[in-house]
N, CA, C and O atoms as a MOPAC input file, in Angstrom:
PM7 MOZYME 1SCF
protein

 N      1.25300 1    14.56900 1    -0.45100 1
 C      0.38600 1    15.30300 1    -1.33200 1
 C     -0.64600 1    14.33900 1    -1.91000 1
 O     -0.29300 1    13.25700 1    -2.37900 1
 N     -1.90200 1    14.72500 1    -1.87800 1
 C     -2.98500 1    13.88900 1    -2.38200 1
 C     -3.47200 1    14.46000 1    -3.70800 1
 O     -3.75900 1    15.65200 1    -3.81700 1
 N     -3.55900 1    13.59100 1    -4.71400 1
 C     -4.08400 1    13.98200 1    -6.02200 1
 C     -5.20000 1    13.01000 1    -6.41500 1
 O     -5.24200 1    11.87200 1    -5.94700 1
 N     -6.09000 1    13.47400 1    -7.27000 1
 C     -7.20900 1    12.65500 1    -7.74500 1
 C     -7.04100 1    12.41900 1    -9.23700 1
 O     -6.91000 1    13.36000 1   -10.01900 1
 N     -7.04700 1    11.14100 1    -9.61800 1
 C     -7.00800 1    10.74800 1   -11.03800 1
 C     -8.09000 1     9.69200 1   -11.20800 1
 O     -7.88500 1     8.52600 1   -10.87000 1
 N     -9.22200 1    10.09300 1   -11.72200 1
 C    -10.40600 1     9.23900 1   -11.77200 1
 C    -10.24500 1     8.01200 1   -12.65800 1
 O    -10.76600 1     6.94500 1   -12.33000 1
 N     -9.54900 1     8.13900 1   -13.75300 1
 C     -9.52400 1     7.06300 1   -14.75100 1
 C     -8.34900 1     6.10200 1   -14.58600 1
 O     -8.10800 1     5.26700 1   -15.45800 1
 N     -7.63000 1     6.20900 1   -13.49700 1
 C     -6.48000 1     5.35100 1   -13.25900 1
 C     -6.87300 1     3.99800 1   -12.66900 1
 O     -6.13900 1     3.02000 1   -12.81300 1
 N     -8.02200 1     3.94000 1   -12.01100 1
 C     -8.37900 1     2.77300 1   -11.21400 1
 C     -9.45100 1     1.91300 1   -11.88000 1
 O    -10.31900 1     2.39700 1   -12.60600 1
 N     -9.34700 1     0.61100 1   -11.59800 1
 C    -10.34300 1    -0.34400 1   -12.05800 1
 C    -10.95200 1    -1.05200 1   -10.85600 1
 O    -10.34300 1    -1.12700 1    -9.78900 1
 N    -12.12300 1    -1.55300 1   -11.03800 1
 C    -12.82600 1    -2.36800 1   -10.04400 1
 C    -12.85200 1    -1.71200 1    -8.67500 1
 O    -13.22500 1    -0.54600 1    -8.54500 1
 N    -12.45400 1    -2.46400 1    -7.64900 1
 C    -12.56700 1    -1.98600 1    -6.27300 1
 C    -11.37800 1    -1.15800 1    -5.80100 1
 O    -11.37600 1    -0.68900 1    -4.66300 1
 N    -10.39000 1    -0.97000 1    -6.62900 1
 C     -9.21600 1    -0.19300 1    -6.22000 1
 C     -9.56700 1     1.29100 1    -6.24100 1
 O    -10.12600 1     1.79900 1    -7.21200 1
 N     -9.22700 1     1.97100 1    -5.15100 1
 C     -9.60600 1     3.38300 1    -5.03700 1
 C     -8.43400 1     4.29300 1    -4.69900 1
 O     -8.57500 1     5.51500 1    -4.74100 1
 N     -7.27900 1     3.72300 1    -4.36500 1
 C     -6.14200 1     4.55700 1    -4.00800 1
 C     -4.83400 1     3.81100 1    -4.15000 1
 O     -4.78700 1     2.58100 1    -4.10800 1
 N     -3.77600 1     4.57800 1    -4.31900 1
 C     -2.43300 1     4.01300 1    -4.35300 1
 C     -1.43300 1     5.08700 1    -3.99300 1
 O     -1.70900 1     6.28400 1    -4.07200 1
 N     -0.27000 1     4.62500 1    -3.59600 1
 C      0.79900 1     5.54100 1    -3.20400 1
 C      1.95300 1     5.39000 1    -4.17000 1
 O      2.46800 1     4.29100 1    -4.37100 1
 N      2.35000 1     6.48000 1    -4.76000 1
 C      3.54700 1     6.56100 1    -5.59100 1
 C      4.34200 1     7.73500 1    -5.05300 1
 O      3.99000 1     8.89400 1    -5.27100 1
 N      5.42300 1     7.41900 1    -4.34700 1
 C      6.18100 1     8.44200 1    -3.64200 1
 C      6.34900 1     9.69400 1    -4.47200 1
 O      6.80100 1     9.59300 1    -5.61300 1
 N      6.01800 1    10.85500 1    -3.97500 1
 C      5.50800 1    11.23800 1    -2.66100 1
 C      3.99500 1    11.48000 1    -2.66200 1
 O      3.47700 1    12.19300 1    -1.80200 1
 N      3.29300 1    10.88900 1    -3.62400 1
 C      1.87200 1    11.16800 1    -3.81000 1
 C      0.98200 1    10.03700 1    -3.30400 1
 O      1.35700 1     8.86500 1    -3.33600 1
 N     -0.19900 1    10.41600 1    -2.83700 1
 C     -1.30200 1     9.49300 1    -2.63500 1
 C     -2.28400 1     9.83200 1    -3.74100 1
 O     -2.75200 1    10.96600 1    -3.84000 1
 N     -2.59100 1     8.85400 1    -4.56500 1
 C     -3.47900 1     9.06800 1    -5.71000 1
 C     -4.80300 1     8.37400 1    -5.40200 1
 O     -4.83200 1     7.19300 1    -5.05900 1
 N     -5.89300 1     9.12100 1    -5.53000 1
 C     -7.21700 1     8.61300 1    -5.20800 1
 C     -8.12400 1     8.63100 1    -6.43200 1
 O     -7.89300 1     9.37000 1    -7.38900 1
 N     -9.15900 1     7.80300 1    -6.37700 1
 C    -10.10700 1     7.67400 1    -7.48100 1
 C    -11.05200 1     8.87300 1    -7.57300 1
 O    -11.43900 1     9.27600 1    -8.67000 1
 N    -11.42700 1     9.44900 1    -6.41000 1
 C    -12.31200 1    10.62000 1    -6.44000 1
 C    -12.08700 1    11.49800 1    -5.20600 1
 O    -11.46800 1    11.07300 1    -4.23000 1
 N    -12.59300 1    12.70700 1    -5.26800 1
 C    -12.39700 1    13.69500 1    -4.20100 1
 C    -12.99100 1    13.26900 1    -2.86400 1
 O    -12.44200 1    13.59500 1    -1.81100 1
 N    -14.09700 1    12.55000 1    -2.89500 1
 C    -14.75000 1    12.13600 1    -1.65300 1
 C    -13.83000 1    11.27800 1    -0.78600 1
 O    -13.96400 1    11.26800 1     0.43700 1
 N    -12.90600 1    10.56400 1    -1.40600 1
 C    -12.01400 1     9.67000 1    -0.66500 1
 C    -10.98900 1    10.41800 1     0.18200 1
 O    -10.36100 1     9.82600 1     1.06100 1
 N    -10.81600 1    11.70900 1    -0.07300 1
 C     -9.88300 1    12.49700 1     0.73700 1
 C    -10.28500 1    12.51900 1     2.20700 1
 O     -9.43900 1    12.72200 1     3.07800 1
 N    -11.55800 1    12.31300 1     2.48600 1
 C    -12.03200 1    12.33300 1     3.87200 1
 C    -12.04100 1    10.93700 1     4.50800 1
 O    -12.42100 1    10.80000 1     5.67100 1
 N    -11.63600 1     9.91900 1     3.77900 1
 C    -11.57600 1     8.54900 1     4.30400 1
 C    -10.25100 1     8.37600 1     5.04300 1
 O     -9.22900 1     8.05500 1     4.43500 1
 N    -10.27700 1     8.59300 1     6.35800 1
 C     -9.03200 1     8.60000 1     7.13700 1
 C     -8.35600 1     7.23000 1     7.17900 1
 O     -7.13100 1     7.14700 1     7.27900 1
 N     -9.13600 1     6.16800 1     7.10500 1
 C     -8.54800 1     4.82400 1     7.11800 1
 C     -7.79200 1     4.58000 1     5.81700 1
 O     -6.67000 1     4.07500 1     5.83600 1
 N     -8.39400 1     4.93200 1     4.69900 1
 C     -7.72000 1     4.78500 1     3.39500 1
 C     -6.45600 1     5.64100 1     3.34200 1
 O     -5.40600 1     5.17000 1     2.90500 1
 N     -6.55100 1     6.87200 1     3.77800 1
 C     -5.38700 1     7.76200 1     3.75800 1
 C     -4.28900 1     7.19400 1     4.66200 1
 O     -3.11300 1     7.24300 1     4.30200 1
 N     -4.65200 1     6.66300 1     5.81200 1
 C     -3.66500 1     6.06100 1     6.70500 1
 C     -3.01800 1     4.84500 1     6.05000 1
 O     -1.80400 1     4.66400 1     6.14200 1
 N     -3.81600 1     4.01200 1     5.39000 1
 C     -3.29500 1     2.84900 1     4.67200 1
 C     -2.23100 1     3.29700 1     3.66500 1
 O     -1.15300 1     2.70800 1     3.59000 1
 N     -2.53800 1     4.32800 1     2.90500 1
 C     -1.60300 1     4.81600 1     1.89200 1
 C     -0.37500 1     5.47400 1     2.53200 1
 O      0.72400 1     5.38700 1     1.98500 1
 N     -0.55100 1     6.12200 1     3.67200 1
 C      0.59800 1     6.70400 1     4.38000 1
 C      1.55400 1     5.61400 1     4.86100 1
 O      2.76900 1     5.81100 1     4.87700 1
 N      1.00600 1     4.47700 1     5.24900 1
 C      1.85800 1     3.34200 1     5.63500 1
 C      2.70900 1     2.92500 1     4.44100 1
 O      3.89700 1     2.64000 1     4.59200 1
 N      2.10500 1     2.88800 1     3.25900 1
 C      2.87000 1     2.54900 1     2.05600 1
 C      3.95300 1     3.59700 1     1.76000 1
 O      5.06200 1     3.24500 1     1.35800 1
 N      3.63700 1     4.85600 1     1.95600 1
 C      4.65500 1     5.90000 1     1.73900 1
 C      5.83400 1     5.69500 1     2.67900 1
 O      6.98500 1     5.88100 1     2.28500 1
 N      5.55200 1     5.31500 1     3.91000 1
 C      6.62200 1     5.06000 1     4.88100 1
 C      7.46900 1     3.86000 1     4.45500 1
 O      8.69400 1     3.88500 1     4.57200 1
 N      6.80600 1     2.80900 1     3.96100 1
 C      7.51700 1     1.62400 1     3.46600 1
 C      8.41800 1     2.00600 1     2.29000 1
 O      9.57000 1     1.57900 1     2.20800 1
 N      7.87500 1     2.81100 1     1.38900 1
 C      8.64500 1     3.23000 1     0.21700 1
 C      9.87300 1     4.02500 1     0.62000 1
 O     10.96000 1     3.81400 1     0.08200 1
 N      9.70200 1     4.93300 1     1.56100 1
 C     10.80000 1     5.77500 1     2.00800 1
 C     11.90500 1     4.95700 1     2.67600 1
 O     13.08600 1     5.18100 1     2.40900 1
 N     11.53500 1     4.01800 1     3.53400 1
 C     12.55600 1     3.24700 1     4.24100 1
 C     13.32300 1     2.31400 1     3.31100 1
 O     14.44900 1     1.92500 1     3.61900 1
 N     12.73000 1     1.95300 1     2.18400 1
 C     13.42800 1     1.10700 1     1.20600 1
 C     14.03400 1     1.93300 1     0.06400 1
 O     14.43700 1     1.39200 1    -0.96500 1
 N     14.09000 1     3.24500 1     0.26700 1
 C     14.67500 1     4.16900 1    -0.71500 1
 C     13.93500 1     4.14800 1    -2.05100 1
 O     14.54800 1     4.28300 1    -3.11000 1
 N     12.65300 1     3.98300 1    -1.99300 1
 C     11.65600 1     4.11800 1    -3.04800 1
 C     11.75400 1     3.05300 1    -4.13700 1
 O     10.90100 1     2.16800 1    -4.18400 1
 N     12.73200 1     3.09900 1    -4.99300 1
 C     12.79200 1     2.15500 1    -6.12000 1
 C     12.86000 1     0.69700 1    -5.67100 1
 O     12.13700 1    -0.12300 1    -6.23800 1
 N     13.68100 1     0.32300 1    -4.69100 1
 C     13.67000 1    -1.07700 1    -4.24000 1
 C     12.30300 1    -1.52400 1    -3.70700 1
 O     11.95800 1    -2.70200 1    -3.80300 1
 N     11.53000 1    -0.59800 1    -3.15200 1
 C     10.18200 1    -0.94400 1    -2.70400 1
 C      9.37000 1    -1.48700 1    -3.87100 1
 O      8.74500 1    -2.54200 1    -3.76000 1
 N      9.37900 1    -0.77000 1    -4.98300 1
 C      8.56900 1    -1.18700 1    -6.13600 1
 C      9.06500 1    -2.50600 1    -6.71700 1
 O      8.26100 1    -3.33300 1    -7.14700 1
 N     10.36600 1    -2.71000 1    -6.73400 1
 C     10.92800 1    -3.96900 1    -7.23000 1
 C     10.48100 1    -5.12600 1    -6.34200 1
 O     10.02700 1    -6.15700 1    -6.84100 1
 N     10.61100 1    -4.95400 1    -5.01700 1
 C     10.19100 1    -5.99500 1    -4.08300 1
 C      8.68400 1    -6.21600 1    -4.12800 1
 O      8.22500 1    -7.35600 1    -4.06100 1
 N      7.91800 1    -5.15300 1    -4.24000 1
 C      6.45700 1    -5.24500 1    -4.27500 1
 C      6.02000 1    -6.08600 1    -5.47600 1
 O      5.21700 1    -7.00800 1    -5.33500 1
 N      6.54800 1    -5.76600 1    -6.64200 1
 C      6.16600 1    -6.49600 1    -7.85700 1
 C      6.65400 1    -7.93800 1    -7.80600 1
 O      5.92500 1    -8.85500 1    -8.18600 1
 N      7.88000 1    -8.14400 1    -7.33900 1
 C      8.42000 1    -9.50500 1    -7.24100 1
 C      7.58300 1   -10.34700 1    -6.28400 1
 O      7.25800 1   -11.49500 1    -6.58900 1
 N      7.23600 1    -9.78700 1    -5.13800 1
 C      6.43800 1   -10.54300 1    -4.17300 1
 C      5.03200 1   -10.79900 1    -4.71400 1
 O      4.47600 1   -11.87800 1    -4.50600 1
 N      4.46200 1    -9.83000 1    -5.39600 1
 C      3.13300 1   -10.00100 1    -5.99100 1
 C      3.14600 1   -11.13400 1    -7.02000 1
 O      2.25000 1   -11.97800 1    -7.02800 1
 N      4.15100 1   -11.15000 1    -7.88000 1
 C      4.24600 1   -12.21800 1    -8.87800 1
 C      4.44000 1   -13.58100 1    -8.22200 1
 O      3.79400 1   -14.55400 1    -8.61200 1
 N      5.32600 1   -13.65700 1    -7.22800 1
 C      5.55600 1   -14.91400 1    -6.53100 1
 C      4.27800 1   -15.41200 1    -5.85800 1
 O      3.90100 1   -16.57400 1    -6.00800 1
 N      3.61900 1   -14.52500 1    -5.11900 1
 C      2.41600 1   -14.93100 1    -4.38700 1
 C      1.25200 1   -15.21800 1    -5.33700 1
 O      0.42500 1   -16.08100 1    -5.04400 1
 N      1.17300 1   -14.52200 1    -6.45400 1
 C      0.13500 1   -14.80700 1    -7.44900 1
 C      0.32400 1   -16.20200 1    -8.03000 1
 O     -0.64600 1   -16.93000 1    -8.24300 1
 N      1.55900 1   -16.56700 1    -8.28200 1
 C      1.85800 1   -17.91200 1    -8.76200 1
 C      1.51400 1   -18.94400 1    -7.69100 1
 O      0.92200 1   -19.98200 1    -7.98600 1
 N      1.88800 1   -18.65100 1    -6.44700 1
 C      1.63800 1   -19.56500 1    -5.34000 1
 C      0.14300 1   -19.78800 1    -5.11900 1
 O     -0.28900 1   -20.92500 1    -4.92900 1
 N     -0.65900 1   -18.70500 1    -5.14200 1
 C     -2.09900 1   -18.79600 1    -4.90000 1
 C     -2.91100 1   -19.00900 1    -6.17900 1
 O     -4.12600 1   -19.20100 1    -6.11900 1
 N     -2.24900 1   -18.97600 1    -7.32400 1
 C     -2.91400 1   -19.11300 1    -8.63200 1
 C     -3.99800 1   -18.06200 1    -8.82400 1
 O     -5.04300 1   -18.32600 1    -9.42000 1
 N     -3.72900 1   -16.86100 1    -8.30700 1
 C     -4.68600 1   -15.75300 1    -8.39100 1
 C     -3.93400 1   -14.44100 1    -8.19200 1
 O     -3.22600 1   -14.26400 1    -7.20100 1
 N     -4.09600 1   -13.52200 1    -9.14500 1
 C     -3.44500 1   -12.22300 1    -9.00700 1
 C     -4.00800 1   -11.45900 1    -7.80900 1
 O     -3.26400 1   -10.78100 1    -7.10000 1
 N     -5.31700 1   -11.56500 1    -7.58200 1
 C     -5.91200 1   -10.84200 1    -6.46200 1
 C     -5.46700 1   -11.42300 1    -5.12100 1
 O     -5.12400 1   -10.66600 1    -4.21200 1
 N     -5.46300 1   -12.73100 1    -4.97800 1
 C     -4.98600 1   -13.35300 1    -3.73600 1
 C     -3.50500 1   -13.05900 1    -3.53600 1
 O     -3.04700 1   -12.87400 1    -2.40900 1
 N     -2.75800 1   -13.01600 1    -4.64500 1
 C     -1.35100 1   -12.65100 1    -4.54400 1
 C     -1.19400 1   -11.24800 1    -3.98900 1
 O     -0.36700 1   -11.00900 1    -3.10900 1
 N     -1.99300 1   -10.31400 1    -4.50800 1
 C     -1.98200 1    -8.92700 1    -4.01900 1
 C     -2.32200 1    -8.86700 1    -2.53800 1
 O     -1.65400 1    -8.17000 1    -1.77500 1
 N     -3.35400 1    -9.59100 1    -2.12700 1
 C     -3.79500 1    -9.56400 1    -0.73200 1
 C     -2.71800 1   -10.06700 1     0.22400 1
 O     -2.72800 1    -9.71000 1     1.40200 1
 N     -1.80300 1   -10.87500 1    -0.25600 1
 C     -0.80300 1   -11.49500 1     0.60300 1
 C      0.59200 1   -10.90100 1     0.47400 1
 O      1.54500 1   -11.45000 1     1.02800 1
 N      0.73100 1    -9.80400 1    -0.23600 1
 C      2.00800 1    -9.08900 1    -0.27500 1
 C      2.27300 1    -8.55000 1     1.13100 1
 O      1.37800 1    -7.97400 1     1.74900 1
 N      3.46500 1    -8.72700 1     1.62900 1
 C      3.78000 1    -8.30700 1     2.99900 1
 C      3.48700 1    -6.82100 1     3.23300 1
 O      3.02500 1    -6.44500 1     4.31000 1
 N      3.75000 1    -5.98800 1     2.24700 1
 C      3.49000 1    -4.55000 1     2.38200 1
 C      1.98900 1    -4.29000 1     2.56500 1
 O      1.58700 1    -3.45500 1     3.37500 1
 N      1.17200 1    -5.01700 1     1.80100 1
 C     -0.27800 1    -4.85700 1     1.91100 1
 C     -0.79100 1    -5.43200 1     3.22500 1
 O     -1.66100 1    -4.83900 1     3.86400 1
 N     -0.26700 1    -6.56100 1     3.62500 1
 C     -0.70000 1    -7.17100 1     4.87500 1
 C     -0.42200 1    -6.24200 1     6.05700 1
 O     -1.25600 1    -6.09800 1     6.95200 1
 N      0.75600 1    -5.61300 1     6.05400 1
 C      1.06400 1    -4.66000 1     7.12100 1
 C      0.10500 1    -3.48000 1     7.08100 1
 O     -0.41700 1    -3.07300 1     8.11800 1
 N     -0.12900 1    -2.93400 1     5.90900 1
 C     -0.99600 1    -1.75900 1     5.78500 1
 C     -2.43900 1    -2.08400 1     6.17900 1
 O     -3.06800 1    -1.31000 1     6.89900 1
 N     -2.96600 1    -3.21300 1     5.71700 1
 C     -4.33900 1    -3.58200 1     6.08400 1
 C     -4.45900 1    -3.87900 1     7.57400 1
 O     -5.45400 1    -3.50500 1     8.19600 1
 N     -3.47900 1    -4.53300 1     8.14900 1
 C     -3.53600 1    -4.88800 1     9.56400 1
 C     -3.49900 1    -3.66300 1    10.47600 1
 O     -3.98300 1    -3.71700 1    11.60600 1
 N     -2.93400 1    -2.57000 1     9.99400 1
 C     -2.72000 1    -1.39900 1    10.85000 1
 C     -3.40200 1    -0.12400 1    10.36500 1
 O     -3.17900 1     0.94400 1    10.93600 1
 N     -4.22000 1    -0.21300 1     9.33500 1
 C     -4.82400 1     0.99400 1     8.76500 1
 C     -5.77700 1     1.70500 1     9.72200 1
 O     -6.00400 1     2.90500 1     9.57100 1
 N     -6.33200 1     1.00700 1    10.69000 1
 C     -7.24100 1     1.64200 1    11.65300 1
 C     -6.49900 1     2.30200 1    12.81800 1
 O     -7.09500 1     3.06200 1    13.58100 1
 N     -5.22500 1     2.01800 1    12.95400 1
 C     -4.39900 1     2.64500 1    13.98800 1
 C     -3.78500 1     3.90800 1    13.39600 1
 O     -2.77500 1     3.84600 1    12.69500 1
 N     -4.39100 1     5.03500 1    13.67700 1
 C     -3.97300 1     6.29200 1    13.05000 1
 C     -2.61000 1     6.77600 1    13.53400 1
 O     -2.05800 1     7.71700 1    12.96400 1
 N     -2.06000 1     6.15600 1    14.57000 1
 C     -0.72600 1     6.50100 1    15.05300 1
 C      0.33700 1     5.52000 1    14.56700 1
 O      1.50600 1     5.63600 1    14.93500 1
 N     -0.06000 1     4.56800 1    13.75200 1
 C      0.85300 1     3.49200 1    13.37700 1
 C      2.12700 1     3.98900 1    12.69600 1
 O      3.20900 1     3.47500 1    12.98200 1
 N      2.03000 1     4.95900 1    11.81700 1
 C      3.24300 1     5.42400 1    11.12700 1
 C      4.24700 1     6.04200 1    12.08900 1
 O      5.44200 1     6.08300 1    11.79800 1
 N      3.77600 1     6.51800 1    13.22100 1
 C      4.68200 1     7.05100 1    14.24600 1
 C      5.22800 1     5.95600 1    15.15200 1
 O      6.31100 1     6.10000 1    15.72000 1
 N      4.48700 1     4.86800 1    15.28800 1
 C      4.84500 1     3.79000 1    16.21100 1
 C      5.66200 1     2.67700 1    15.56300 1
 O      6.43600 1     2.00300 1    16.24300 1
 N      5.50100 1     2.48000 1    14.26400 1
 C      6.09900 1     1.30500 1    13.61800 1
 C      7.61700 1     1.41000 1    13.58400 1
 O      8.19200 1     2.49500 1    13.50600 1
 N      8.23400 1     0.24700 1    13.64600 1
 C      9.67900 1     0.18900 1    13.53700 1
 C     10.11300 1     0.11400 1    12.08000 1
 O      9.30500 1    -0.14600 1    11.18800 1
 N     11.36500 1     0.34000 1    11.86000 1
 C     11.92300 1     0.24500 1    10.49700 1
 C     11.82200 1    -1.18600 1    10.02600 1
 O     12.12000 1    -2.11900 1    10.77200 1
 N     11.40400 1    -1.35600 1     8.79200 1
 C     11.26100 1    -2.67200 1     8.15500 1
 C     10.26000 1    -3.58200 1     8.85700 1
 O     10.40900 1    -4.80300 1     8.82100 1
 N      9.24400 1    -3.00800 1     9.49300 1
 C      8.22300 1    -3.81900 1    10.15300 1
 C      7.41700 1    -4.68000 1     9.17800 1
 O      6.77000 1    -5.63800 1     9.60300 1
 N      7.44300 1    -4.36500 1     7.90400 1
 C      6.72400 1    -5.19300 1     6.92800 1
 C      7.25300 1    -6.62400 1     6.92000 1
 O      6.54200 1    -7.54400 1     6.51600 1
 N      8.50500 1    -6.82200 1     7.36600 1
 C      9.11900 1    -8.15700 1     7.38900 1
 C      8.32400 1    -9.10000 1     8.28200 1
 O      8.29700 1   -10.30700 1     8.03800 1
 N      7.67900 1    -8.56800 1     9.31100 1
 C      6.85700 1    -9.39700 1    10.19300 1
 C      5.69100 1   -10.04000 1     9.45400 1
 O      5.11700 1   -11.01900 1     9.93200 1
 N      5.33700 1    -9.49600 1     8.29000 1
 C      4.17300 1    -9.96700 1     7.54400 1
 C      4.55200 1   -10.84900 1     6.35600 1
 O      3.69800 1   -11.20100 1     5.54300 1
 N      5.82300 1   -11.20100 1     6.25900 1
 C      6.24000 1   -12.11700 1     5.18800 1
 C      5.63700 1   -13.47500 1     5.44800 1
 O      5.85400 1   -14.40600 1     4.67200 1

């Protein structure tokens, strides 16, 4: 389910996935198939980790990588979940093709 919440996002962030929702910054983004695919990859990651552990691992990895890179943004860019989603967002069949726990390849 896709919902729009305009005031949730800052700077260049335009979408996020919170099981079972894809939340977007504006209605126009609903037609951005690459963004929607990116967020669907995150929904798949969340589901395979039974949702709550996904968020715990995501935040823990973000904090670790932010400390390592001395930058919250660089830390975000290097989270394994994000790396998998960015690497495969243009492959619209990826959620059907990916194996379970494929994000581990991006650690």
